[in-house]
N, C-alpha and C positions, 0 to 999 in steps of 0.2 A: 809569324813570318810565313808568307805564302808565295806561290809562284816558283819559278825555276831559280834555285839558289846555287846551282853548280859552279858558276863563275865566281861567286863570293866565297864559297868553301875552297874550291881549287883555283887559286888565283893564277894570273899570267906570269908567275915567277917560277922558274925551274933552276935548281942548283945555284941559287943566288943571283940569277940573271933574268932580268925582265924582258919580255918580248913586246915589240912595238906593234906588229901586225898580227892580230889574233881574232878569233871568232867573238861574236857578241852573243847576247842572250837569244837573239833570233836564230843564229847558227846552231846554238845548243838545242833550242826547241826543235829544230828540223832534225838534228841527229837523234833526239829522243823519238821522234815520229818514225824514222827509219828503223830504229831499234825495235819499236813496238811491232812494226810490220814483219820484220825478220823473225821475231819471237813467235808471232801468230802463225807465220808460215811453217816454222819448225814443228809446232804442235799439229798443224794440219797435215803435213807430210807424214809424220809418225802415225797419226790417226788413220790416214788412208792406207798406210802399210799394214796396220793391224787388221784390216779387212781382207788381206791377202794371206795365202799360205806362207809359212816362213821361208820357203824356197823361192818365193816370188817378191821378196821385199828388198832386194839388193838396191835397186834404183831409188826406192823410197828412202832408205837409210842414208845413202850417199847424198841425196838432195837435202834431207833434213840436216845432215852434218854441215852442209854448206851454209845454210841459213842460221844454224846455231852458232857457228863461229862468227859469222857476220853480226849477229845480234850482240855478242860480247864485245866485238870491236866497236860497234856503234854506241854501246853503253859507255865504253871508255871515252870516246870522243865527245859524247853528249855531256859527260862529267868533266870535260876539259882535262882529261888525263891521256897518257900515252903519246906525248909530244915532246919536242925539244926545240929551242930557238936556234935558228940558223941564219947567219948573215946573208942578205940578199945580194945577188950579183948586180941587179938593176935597181937603183933607187929611183922611185917614181915621185912625181910632184902631186899626183892624185892623193887626196887625204886618206882614202880608204886603204891605200897600199903604201902610205908614206912611212918610212922608218928605216932603221938599220937592219933589223932582223925580222924573220917571219916564223910563225908557228908551223912546224912540220910534224904531222901526225905519223910517226913511225908505226903505230899500232895498225894503221890502215894496210901497211905492207905485210905485217904479220898475218893479218886476215887473208890477204891475197896469196901469200906463200902457202897457206893451208888450203884455201878454197878453190883457187884456180886449177890446181891439179885434180881436185875432185870434180870440177866442172868438165875438164877434159876426159876424166875417167868415165863420167856419164856418157859423153859423146862417143868416145872411141870404143867403149864396150858395146854401145848400141850398133856401131858399124862393124863390130867383130874384127877389129884391127889386130894384126899379129902382136903378141906380147912385146917383142923387141922394139917394134915401132912405137907402141904405146908408152913404154918406159922412156924411150929417147925423147919423144915429144914432151913428156912431163918434165924431163930434165931441162930441156930448152925453155920450158915455161918458167921453171924455178930461176934460171939464169935471167930471164926477162924481168921477173919481179925483183930480184936482188940488185940488178943493175939500176932499176928504177929507184930503189931505196938509196943506194950509194950515191946516185946522182943528186937526189933530193937533199942529201946531207952535205954535199960539196958546195962551197960558197963561190968558187971561181968558175971560169968558163969551161973548166975541164968536166963539169957536170954534163955537158952536152956530148962528150965522148961516151959516157955511160948511157946516155939517152939513145945514141946511135946503136950501141950494142943491143939494147933492149928492143929497138925497132927491127933490127935484123932477126932477132929471135922471134918477135911477133910475126914477121913475114913468113918465117918457116912454119909456124903453127897454122897461120891462115892458109898456107898452101896445102898442108895436110888435111885440114878440115874441108876446104873447098874442092879438093881434087881427089886424093887417095881415099880418104874416109868416105866421102860421098859415093864413090864408085863401089866400094865394099858394101855399103849399106843398101844400095840399089839392087845388088845381086841377091840379097837376102829376102827380097819380097817388096811389094809395093808399099805395104804398111810400114815396114822398117825404113825403107827409103824415104817415105814421107815424114816420119817422125824425126829422122836425122836431118832432113833438109830444113824443116822448120826451126829446129833447135840450133842446128849448126849455122844457119843463115843469121839468126838472131845474135848468136854469140860472136860470129865474125864481125858483124856490123858494129856491135857495141864495143868490142875490144879495139877496133880501129879508132874509136873516139877517145879511149883512155889516154893515148899519147898526146892528143890535142889538149885534154884537160891538164895533163902534167905540164905541158909547155906554158899554159896560161897561169898555172898556179905555182907549183914548186920551182919550175924552171924559169919562167919569165917574170913572175911577180906582177902580173897584169890585172888579175881580178882578185877581189878580197877573199879572205878565208870563209866568209859567209857564203859568197857565190861559189867558192870551191866546194863547200859542203853540199850545196844544192846540185852542182854538176856531178860530183862523184856519187852522191846519194841516189839521184835518178838513174844513173848508169847501173849502180849496184842493185837497185830494185828490179830493173828489167833483167839484169844478168843473173840474178839468183832466184828470188821467189817466182817471178814471171816465167823465167826459163824452167824452173823446177816444175811448175804447174803444167806447162806445155809438154815437158818431157814425160811426166807421169801419165798425162792424158794420151800421149802418143804411144805409150807402152801398154795401154789398157788391154789390148788383145794379143800381145806378143809374148810367146813363151820364152823364158830364158834359154832353153835348150836350142832354140833356133839361132841364137847368137853365139852358140858354142859354150854357153855357161851351164855347167852341170853342178847343181847344189843338192847334196843329200841331206835329208832330215831323218832322224831316227826317233823311234818310240821305245818304250821300255821293253817291248816284246821282241825287238830285233835281235837276230843271232849275232850281228856284229858287236852290239853293245855287250852281250853276255861274254863273247869270246875275248873282248878287250878287257873286261873285268877279270876273267880267268888269267889272262896274260899278266896283268898287274899283280895278281895274287901269287904268281910264280907257278902256275899250273901248266906251263908250256909256252913255247914261242912259235911264231909263224914258221912254217916249213917242217915242224916236227909235231904239231898238235892237231893236224888235220884241218887247218884253216887255209882256205885258198887265198893266196896273197893278192890276187887280182880282184876278188869279189868280197873278201872279208867274211865269207859264209862257210860254215863247217862242212867238210866233205865226208865226214864219217871215218876218216883215217885217224887212228889214235896215235899218241906219241910213242907207242911201242910197236908200231906196225912194221918196223924193220926197214925203213927207207934208208937206202944207202946214200949218204951225203956226198959220196965221191962220184957215183955214176947215176944217181937218180932212180935206181931200180927198186921195186917193192919186193921185199922178202916176207911173204905172209907168215904169220905166226898163228898158233892155235887160238881160235876165238876172236880173230881179228878180221874185219871186213876190208877188203881192198877195193879201191875205186879206180 
């Protein structure tokens, strides 16, 4: 037995219910192709990260995580898994979308629930946006994904209410990317502004197309699941591996410290490592063992130096150096 047997092994029946409108072998083959691209991109991003110091790999790892999760999601869809049959609101006469229920891949939304916040994290960290803004934009993004999923699982016209909630959330995200974050990035330098502009513009354009795909697929039952696979697959390929390659290329000469990102890396000879080891072994605690709380470096003040915990004055004892 040769060829793609996914649909023969994992049939179009879930929980005893058969689905009428589902992917064919061609749709499964396309999902396998996207899965392969996502997998290769993951290894490429990790490999590129290994050529950098560990303190400079943040964006490589975030981007690799995006394509890694997407690869697993596309593996599931290519295997004809991660879906449930949902009755359609609009029954069409067209044979390719004719039937009572349609295959809805909920695993796609699990992918988006994990990866879209990471995409925004890539962008908003590049723009050095304030942490409260970053967290709120990511929360709004999660609302957008969840409302899309709930709407896809609703068979009545009420699904369009969830669709509207998701569109409002998307509009807020687009505003932040196109206005606030863009201004922040531009202030940080021409190279930072350019990197954000390219990646942010690509993301904004692609994300606006996702609601259109939703309306044609899960919402309106207008195009077939195979066409749905191609539509979403192309969007995801540009939104994840192409975006990731563009982002990493844009960051090639940007120091993380310029974005307000301070990442410390330690070697075995660092004072902070030794002091932390002593702390765990019960040899003293910060504030009484001569370790500067702000730097983590020993100041030479011993635990018996006579520091008054109430007034912060040093009372030198014989044989003790005060700093």
